[in-house]
C-alpha angles and dihedrals in degrees: 000000000000122000095251094052091043092055090051097050092045094053095087090052091054089052094048096048100031093108098026106066109126120220090248090067101088096171123023141113098325096068102008115213135174092286141003116263127201122186113226097180141324092297105035140051127172122226120206131187139157133199137165138160144167120277117295093184133032099236108089095210094052090045090055093047092049092049091050093048089049092051092048091050095077091055091051090047089061092053092251137131119234118241105180143339140206124216121245111201138179112179136169115244091222095065125087114266088227088071091058090045089058092048090052092045090054091050093046093051091053093047089050090050087054090056093248133108138232106243102179140301148196131259131196133177112257134169092235125038115254127179139174141118145249106229128198120200140170134232138164108262091233094051101055113134110212138175094258125073105063112146131207109269095030116135116240115225129188122194103198135038121251130240107078094125093053093046096047090047090052087049092054090051094048092245103110128111112236094235093050091052092047091053091050093049091050090051095046093049094049111105120232088217098108094040089053092048092050092051091046090054088066094061112183094017097071100074100178137010136183138151125246111234136126099355092054127230092297094052098045091042089055090053091052092045093047095050091044093047091233140098126249124221123202131190108217092207089061098046109105117228133186119252112279096015096119092048093051090047091053090046092055098247090156123165115224091246092059093068091047091049093050093047093052103037101037091089090068098041130089119189126194112245091233094064119108117248089246090064093063091046094050094047091056094040111122110240129214113212091349127175135275120271112209135184107213129187109252094234090059097044099096091049093049093049091048091051091053090050093051091050093048090239122142120239132166130199104222106167149315141274111256133207092238143115110324111262095014123144121200121188121188 
């Protein structure tokens, strides 16, 4: 569902719960973040999220692994560790059960890699396969990393390249190069666990954190900028992209969500006239299991980059936080 339609359908929930939010609910509908957070006591808060979607690749095992990595991403974006997950499945009754078994195996392997467990799930008959998970994690209430809090001068870091929407759309249309698809699958299956842990180790210097998924870099950056009451500035030459992304953008391999993202978020975005058309497309491209976007204090930047290098984790400095109109996105 696009951001504009989502805002409309959530409006009644805001009205129902506007005066009923208990103090234990640290993240909910009022200032929506990547996951809901409920404080249990002074030392513990639980983090809960859910995500599912139709297949983005043909191989059932890889589809399951990608969906699980995507579901876990919201927990990592809050600075939390996952504890357990439950499967959410829609599956046609005219497909072989072995296909679903492979989807669930892919998801289970990724959950195990995260150090969590599958504790159950729910399955319904659906015309198109859909799979994802509800994931519960835990975090100290004082160590939650949310979207708000970015400060002017902060460096903006991204932990995965963009372009998964374009590549998977090209795959669905039979237009993708095998190597490009393999690179996208590798990126989508990669957990944000270690990136999250590195950023958490710099407590106080990571001012804001979110993950880049269905609303694209531009959409999720707007959310961070809006909640932080700042603008974000990106340098297109520093934005990492997956192999083939620019070609697929030029060829019109546009996911449906891309058009919805552009329509809704354009009002907050300013693009330099010298940018290629593909840049605008890629920045609005909806991502599946995308990377983390972090706002890091400039004095801690060298240490953060060094920690990523030691861990063998990719990270890219793509811009800065600006003292501009709240929610604004500038791309040069």
